[in-house]
N, C-alpha and C positions, 0 to 999 in steps of 0.2 A: 953236171951242168946241162941245162935244157938247150935244145936246138930250136931256134926261132925260124919258122917257115915264112918267108916273104917272097913276093914276086914284084916284077917291075911295075911301077905305078902305085904301089901301096903307100899310104901316108902313115908314118909311125912317129912315136914320141920317144925320146931318149931321157935318161935320168937327169942330165944337165942341159941348160939352155945354151944356145949358140951365143957368142959374144954380142951379136946384134939384138938379142933379147927374145928371139923366136925359138920355139921348141917343136915346130912341125917340120918333118923331113919327108921328102918324096924319094922313094927308091928308084934309081935309074940304072943300076948295074947289080947283077947277082952272079956270084961265082965264088972263087976262093976268098975274095973280098967283096964287101957290100959298098956300092956307090950311093951316096946320099946327097940330095940337094936341099939346102935350107929354103924354106918357103917365105922367109922374111927378106933376105938379101940376095938369094940366088947362088950363094957360094956352094961349090961342090967339094965334097970330101970323100975319101975312101977309108973304110975301117976293115981291118981283118975280121973275118967272120967270128972269131973267138971274142974280140973286143966288142963287136956289135951285139952278140948274144948277152954279154955281161951288162952293156949299157942300155939295152932295150927295156922300155917301160910299158909300152902297149901300142895297140893300133888305134887310130883315130876313127872311130866308127861313124861319127856324124859326117865326116868327109867321104867315107867309103859309101855310105847309104845314098848320099847326094849323087855320086858318080853312077851308082846303079840305076837311079831314076832316069838318067839320060839314055841308058841302054834300051829302054822301052818299057 
């Protein structure tokens, strides 16, 4: 099983959509479990790292690139 490297503030995509229909999640907690906030409705959930690694589909690069432009 691969270990996904994430940090607070990353925008990620999971395999399944949230019931609100959104599939963009912002990482707000990293540790033994991963805290995610839905970017559609604002709901916060926590997943064990093992479950997060299995459900992880990818990083949202377009969002990450936009945030890097603000840094300078």
